C-alpha positions in Angstrom: -3.9 -47.1 25.8 -6.2 -46.5 22.8 -9.4 -44.5 23.1 -12.7 -44.9 21.2 -15.6 -42.4 21.2 -19.3 -43.4 21.0 -22.5 -41.7 21.9 -23.7 -44.7 23.9 -21.7 -47.6 25.4 -23.6 -50.7 26.5 -21.8 -53.1 28.8 -23.1 -56.7 28.4 -24.8 -58.4 25.5 -27.6 -60.1 27.3 -31.3 -59.3 26.7 -31.3 -55.9 28.3 -28.0 -54.9 26.6 -29.0 -56.1 23.2 -32.4 -54.4 23.2 -30.7 -51.2 24.5 -28.1 -51.2 21.8 -30.5 -52.1 19.0 -32.8 -49.2 20.1 -30.0 -46.6 20.4 -28.5 -47.6 17.0 -31.9 -47.5 15.2 -32.3 -43.9 16.6 -29.1 -43.0 14.8 -26.6 -42.6 17.6 -23.2 -44.3 17.6 -23.5 -47.4 19.8 -21.1 -50.2 20.9 -21.7 -53.2 23.1 -18.6 -54.4 25.1 -18.9 -58.0 26.0 -16.5 -60.1 28.1 -17.4 -63.4 26.4 -16.0 -64.5 23.1 -18.0 -64.3 19.9 -18.6 -68.1 20.1 -19.9 -67.9 23.6 -22.2 -64.9 23.3 -25.7 -65.9 24.4 -24.6 -68.9 26.5 -26.2 -67.7 29.8 -27.5 -69.7 32.8 -31.2 -69.2 32.5 -34.4 -71.0 33.0 -35.2 -70.2 29.4 -38.9 -69.7 30.1 -41.1 -66.8 29.0 -44.4 -66.8 30.7 -47.8 -66.0 29.4 -48.5 -62.8 27.4 -45.0 -61.3 27.6 -44.2 -58.8 24.9 -41.0 -57.5 23.4 -40.1 -54.0 22.0 -40.4 -53.9 18.3 -36.7 -53.0 17.5 -35.7 -56.4 16.2 -37.2 -58.9 13.8 -39.3 -60.6 16.4 -40.7 -63.2 14.0 -37.2 -64.2 13.2 -36.3 -64.4 16.9 -39.3 -66.6 17.6 -38.6 -68.9 14.6 -35.0 -69.4 15.5 -35.1 -69.7 19.3 -38.6 -70.3 20.6 -38.4 -74.1 20.6 -41.6 -74.7 22.6 -44.3 -72.0 22.3 -47.2 -74.2 23.5 -46.8 -73.8 27.2 -50.2 -73.3 28.7 -49.8 -73.8 32.4 -47.5 -73.8 35.4 -47.4 -77.0 37.5 -46.6 -76.8 41.2 -45.4 -80.1 42.7 -45.7 -81.0 46.3 -42.3 -82.3 47.5 -44.0 -84.2 50.4 -46.4 -86.2 48.1 -46.9 -87.0 44.5 -49.6 -84.4 44.2 -49.4 -81.3 42.0 -51.6 -78.4 41.0 -51.9 -76.9 37.5 -52.3 -73.2 37.2 -53.3 -71.8 33.7 -51.0 -69.1 32.3 -52.7 -66.0 31.0 -51.8 -66.6 27.3 -49.3 -69.2 26.0 -45.8 -69.2 27.4 -42.7 -70.4 25.7 -39.3 -72.0 26.4 -36.4 -70.9 24.3 -33.0 -72.2 23.3 -31.1 -69.6 25.3 -27.9 -69.9 23.3 -29.6 -69.4 20.0 -31.8 -66.7 21.4 -28.7 -64.8 22.6 -27.0 -65.2 19.2 -30.1 -63.9 17.4 -30.5 -60.8 19.5 -26.9 -59.9 19.1 -27.2 -60.5 15.3 -30.2 -58.2 15.3 -28.3 -55.6 17.3 -25.5 -55.5 14.7 -28.1 -55.3 11.9 -29.5 -52.3 13.6 -26.1 -50.6 13.3 -24.5 -51.2 16.7 -20.9 -52.5 17.0 -20.1 -55.6 19.1 -16.7 -55.9 20.8 -16.3 -59.3 22.3 -13.5 -60.5 24.6 -13.6 -57.1 26.2 -13.5 -56.9 30.0 -14.4 -53.7 31.9 -11.8 -52.8 34.5 -12.9 -49.4 35.6 -15.4 -46.6 35.0 -14.4 -43.1 33.9 -16.1 -40.4 36.0 -15.5 -36.7 36.0 -17.4 -34.0 37.9 -19.8 -36.5 39.2 -20.8 -37.8 35.8 -19.9 -41.2 34.2 -18.2 -40.6 30.9 -17.0 -44.1 29.8 -15.3 -47.3 30.8 -11.8 -48.6 30.8 -11.3 -52.1 29.4 -8.8 -54.8 28.5 -9.3 -56.7 25.2 -6.9 -59.6 24.5 -4.2 -57.9 26.6 -4.7 -54.4 25.1 -6.1 -51.6 27.1 -8.9 -49.5 25.5 -10.9 -46.6 26.9 -14.5 -46.2 25.6 -15.7 -42.6 26.1 -19.5 -41.9 25.8 -22.3 -39.5 26.6 -24.2 -42.3 28.4 -23.0 -45.7 29.7 -25.7 -48.4 30.0 -24.9 -51.1 32.6 -26.3 -54.4 31.4 -23.5 -56.4 33.0 -25.8 -58.6 35.2 -26.2 -59.3 38.9 -23.9 -57.5 41.3 -22.3 -55.6 38.4 -18.7 -54.6 38.7 -19.5 -51.2 37.2 -21.6 -50.3 40.3 -18.6 -51.0 42.5 -16.6 -48.5 40.5 -19.0 -45.6 40.2 -19.1 -43.0 43.0 -22.9 -42.6 43.5 -22.5 -39.9 46.2 -25.1 -37.2 45.7 -27.2 -39.2 43.3 -30.4 -41.2 43.6 -29.0 -44.4 42.3 -29.9 -47.3 44.6 -26.9 -48.5 46.6 -29.0 -50.5 49.1 -27.8 -53.7 47.5 -26.1 -56.7 49.0 -25.5 -60.4 48.3 -28.3 -61.6 50.6 -30.9 -60.1 48.2 -29.8 -62.6 45.5 -30.0 -66.3 44.9 -27.5 -68.8 43.6 -28.8 -70.9 40.7 -27.6 -73.9 38.6 -29.1 -75.5 35.6 -28.5 -78.4 33.2 -30.0 -79.0 29.8 -31.0 -82.6 29.7 -31.9 -84.9 26.8 -34.4 -87.7 27.6 -35.2 -90.8 25.6 -39.0 -90.5 25.4 -41.2 -87.4 25.3 -42.4 -86.2 28.7 -46.1 -85.9 29.2 -45.9 -82.4 30.7 -44.3 -80.6 27.7 -47.1 -78.0 27.9 -46.1 -77.0 31.5 -43.5 -75.1 33.4 -42.9 -77.4 36.4 -41.9 -75.9 39.8 -41.1 -77.8 43.0 -40.2 -76.1 46.3 -37.0 -76.9 48.1 -35.5 -76.0 51.4 -33.8 -72.6 51.8 -36.7 -70.7 50.0 -35.7 -72.1 46.6 -37.3 -74.3 44.0 -36.5 -76.9 41.4 -37.7 -76.2 37.9 -38.2 -78.4 34.8 -38.9 -76.3 31.7 -39.3 -78.3 28.4 -37.5 -76.7 25.5 -39.0 -79.6 23.5 -40.7 -82.8 24.6 -37.3 -84.5 25.0 -35.0 -81.6 25.9 -35.5 -80.2 29.4 -34.0 -77.2 31.1 -33.7 -78.6 34.7 -32.4 -76.4 37.5 -32.8 -74.9 40.9 -31.8 -72.0 43.1 -31.7 -70.9 46.7 -31.7 -67.6 48.6 -28.3 -66.4 49.6 -29.5 -65.3 53.0 -30.2 -69.0 53.8 -27.8 -71.8 54.6 -25.8 -72.9 51.5 -27.3 -75.7 49.4 -25.4 -78.3 47.4 -27.1 -77.3 44.2 -25.7 -80.0 41.9 -26.4 -82.8 44.3 -30.0 -81.6 45.1 -30.8 -81.5 41.4 -29.2 -84.9 40.7 -31.1 -86.4 43.6 -34.4 -85.2 42.2 -33.6 -86.2 38.7 -32.8 -89.8 39.9 -36.3 -90.0 41.4 -38.0 -89.2 38.1 -38.5 -92.1 35.8 -38.7 -89.9 32.7 -35.0 -88.9 33.3 -33.6 -92.5 33.4 -30.6 -92.7 31.1 -30.9 -89.0 30.3 -27.9 -87.2 28.8 -26.7 -83.9 30.1 -25.9 -81.5 27.2 -24.7 -78.4 29.1 -24.2 -77.1 32.7 -24.1 -73.5 33.9 -24.5 -71.6 37.2 -25.4 -67.9 38.0 -26.5 -65.4 40.6 -29.9 -63.9 40.2 -31.7 -61.0 41.9 -34.6 -62.0 44.1 -35.4 -58.6 45.3 -37.4 -55.6 44.3 -36.2 -53.4 41.4 -33.7 -50.7 42.2 -35.5 -47.7 43.6 -33.5 -45.6 41.1 -31.3 -47.0 38.3 -30.0 -43.7 37.0 -27.1 -41.4 37.8 -25.5 -38.7 35.7 -24.3 -40.3 32.5 -25.2 -43.8 33.8 -28.2 -46.2 33.6 -28.6 -49.8 34.8 -30.9 -52.3 33.1 -32.0 -55.9 33.4 -30.4 -58.0 36.2 -28.0 -55.1 36.9 -31.1 -53.2 38.2 -32.9 -56.2 39.6 -35.5 -56.2 36.9 -36.4 -59.8 37.8 -39.5 -61.5 39.3 -38.2 -62.1 42.8 -40.3 -65.2 43.3 -39.3 -67.1 40.1 -36.2 -65.4 38.8 -37.8 -64.7 35.4 -36.6 -61.6 33.8 -36.3 -61.9 29.9 -39.3 -59.7 28.9 -38.7 -57.1 31.6 -35.0 -56.8 30.6 -36.0 -56.2 27.0 -38.4 -53.4 28.0 -35.9 -51.9 30.4 -33.1 -51.9 27.8 -35.5 -50.3 25.2 -36.7 -47.5 27.6 -33.2 -46.7 28.9 -31.9 -46.4 25.3 -34.7 -44.0 24.3 -33.8 -41.7 27.2 -30.1 -42.1 26.4 -30.7 -41.0 22.8 -32.5 -37.9 24.2 -29.6 -37.2 26.4 -27.1 -37.4 23.5 -29.3 -35.1 21.4 -29.7 -32.5 24.1 -26.2 -32.7 25.6 -27.9 -33.3 29.0 -27.2 -36.6 30.7 -28.4 -35.5 34.1 -30.6 -37.6 36.4 -33.5 -35.3 35.7 -33.1 -36.0 31.9 -32.8 -39.7 32.4 -35.5 -40.0 35.2 -38.4 -40.9 32.9 -36.8 -44.3 32.5 -37.2 -45.0 36.2 -40.8 -43.8 35.9 -41.6 -46.2 33.1 -40.1 -49.2 34.8 -41.8 -48.7 38.1 -45.2 -48.0 36.7 -45.0 -51.1 34.4 -43.5 -54.4 35.6 -41.6 -52.7 38.5 -44.7 -52.3 40.7 -45.6 -56.0 40.1 -42.1 -57.2 41.0 -42.0 -55.0 44.1 -45.3 -56.5 45.2 -44.1 -60.0 44.6 -41.1 -59.3 46.8 -43.5 -59.2 49.8 -44.2 -62.9 49.1 -40.5 -63.6 49.0 -40.1 -61.9 52.4 -43.1 -63.7 53.8 -41.8 -67.1 52.5 -38.4 -66.5 54.1 -40.0 -66.1 57.5 -42.2 -69.2 57.3 -41.7 -73.0 57.3 -41.4 -74.5 53.8 -43.8 -77.3 54.7 -46.4 -74.9 55.8 -46.1 -72.9 52.6 -46.3 -76.1 50.5 -49.4 -77.3 52.3 -51.1 -74.0 51.7 -50.0 -73.7 48.1 -51.3 -77.1 47.1 -54.6 -76.5 48.9 -55.5 -73.2 47.1 -57.5 -73.0 43.9 -55.5 -71.9 40.9 -57.1 -68.4 40.6 -56.1 -67.5 44.1 -52.5 -68.7 43.4 -52.5 -66.4 40.3 -53.7 -63.5 42.5 -51.1 -64.3 45.2 -48.3 -64.1 42.6 -49.4 -60.6 41.7 -51.3 -61.2 38.5 -54.5 -59.4 37.7 -57.6 -61.3 38.6 -60.3 -61.6 41.2 -59.5 -61.8 44.9 -62.9 -63.3 45.6 -63.5 -66.9 46.5 -66.8 -68.7 46.5 -68.1 -70.1 49.8 -67.6 -73.7 48.6 -63.9 -73.1 47.7 -63.4 -71.2 51.0 -64.7 -74.2 53.0 -62.6 -76.6 50.9 -59.5 -74.6 51.4 -60.1 -74.2 55.1 -60.5 -78.0 55.5 -57.4 -78.8 53.5 -55.2 -76.3 55.3 -56.2 -77.5 58.8 -53.1 -77.1 61.0 -51.8 -74.2 58.9 -54.6 -71.6 59.5 -52.3 -69.1 61.3 -49.9 -69.1 58.4 -52.8 -68.9 55.9 -54.2 -65.9 57.7 -50.7 -64.3 57.7 -50.5 -64.9 53.9 -53.9 -63.2 53.5 -52.6 -60.2 55.4 -49.3 -60.2 53.4 -51.4 -60.2 50.2 -53.1 -57.0 51.4 -49.7 -55.4 52.0 -48.6 -56.5 48.5 -51.6 -54.7 47.1 -50.6 -51.6 49.0 -47.1 -51.8 47.6 -48.5 -51.9 44.1 -50.6 -48.8 44.8 -47.6 -47.0 46.2 -45.6 -47.8 43.1 -48.4 -46.4 41.0 -47.5 -43.1 42.6 -43.8 -43.4 41.8 -42.5 -39.8 41.4 -42.2 -38.2 38.0 -39.1 -36.3 39.0 -36.1 -36.8 41.4 -37.3 -33.9 43.5 -40.2 -36.0 44.9 -38.1 -39.2 45.3 -37.1 -38.8 49.0 -40.7 -38.4 50.1 -41.8 -41.4 48.1 -39.0 -43.5 49.6 -40.0 -42.5 53.1 -43.6 -43.6 52.5 -42.4 -46.9 50.9 -40.0 -47.6 53.8 -42.8 -47.0 56.3 -45.0 -49.5 54.5 -42.1 -52.0 54.5 -41.8 -51.6 58.3 -45.4 -52.8 58.5 -44.5 -55.8 56.3 -41.6 -56.8 58.5 -43.7 -56.5 61.7 -46.4 -58.6 60.1 -44.1 -61.4 58.8 -41.6 -61.4 61.6 -38.9 -61.2 58.9 -35.6 -59.4 59.4 -35.4 -56.3 57.2 -34.3 -57.2 53.7 -33.1 -53.7 52.8 
């Protein structure tokens, strides 16, 4: 078995891994990404390809080049929510233009930029185990084209995606790392890239359509004739025949008649709150591997980029100081939770609420609410007020669903409390247990309100 030594080893060449490696390399530490896919397949990931609203990326790559090469539609101005019971829909303006990317090209560019920053990329490299001594992660054991190689490092950054193998191999006893993770907190997803004959008339929209099992279909236009079409369902619900459900919906849409399928992929995605702690001695998790994903939509590209960047900054400090303890790495947790982490944790309340209610009730309420209230309910900044005219209109249109609507109102209050609690996320591990106790107490109130089984 050969051995290689680096300051930082990043496992996985997705968004989080690439931004982590680019950041670390630009800071002057030796960095390698180990990626199980071949060089030709890097970047080919099952993804909705959508970047919503005013999302920003860390400035450690040539972002203009990234946009020019891979942002195939940057004129997305709204989200469209379709009612599966009728032909009705409601359009919700996005706060700033969104975009849809060619995910394969996007993945190729971020890896190219990572290598330009000075990181090495080792493809066809499968992690088999983690090296851990005296409670600290010190590297990974891999196989590359039949040859075993050990990668030793001061810090290992896990960007290996949902339900990462690395986390099964690390002994987290005595650490703060979140091990309260199981398959039921994830969703199964499938997507096709579909070419249509004529331009769709909704190429400025991200289209969502609820399905059974707390899932949704999506139609995201890469261009006016190339559509990312997919769907997912929550794994704590009955299994859904993803391919057939998608094909059935496509058949009902005239714009997809005679369409050509260009590619197909499936994946598992986190639909849960971010990990309470994503650090352990010598080890950090980023992106999907730390559930840095919007639990109501599955969107996670910008959050993954930020998480990778922040993790790498702390990893570089650990390398420089020779201290890769939880205390040294903790600021990474703090940054995530007080940024997008608190918003995703609040959105998880709506995921829990949705799982405890009938889909038809939820659809009726959603399509009766004015767009600003939908934005608020999804955790965005905005006004929670509603004029008397809109209140009366909403009450009339939701007749028969008032109890569910009132429960949603109360759930929204709990989501606001969650955001406030995450604003007080501790600045050091010593305060972590007390914070968790307060959060768990608040979640007990959420479960009592919604009637949902505990998710964690």
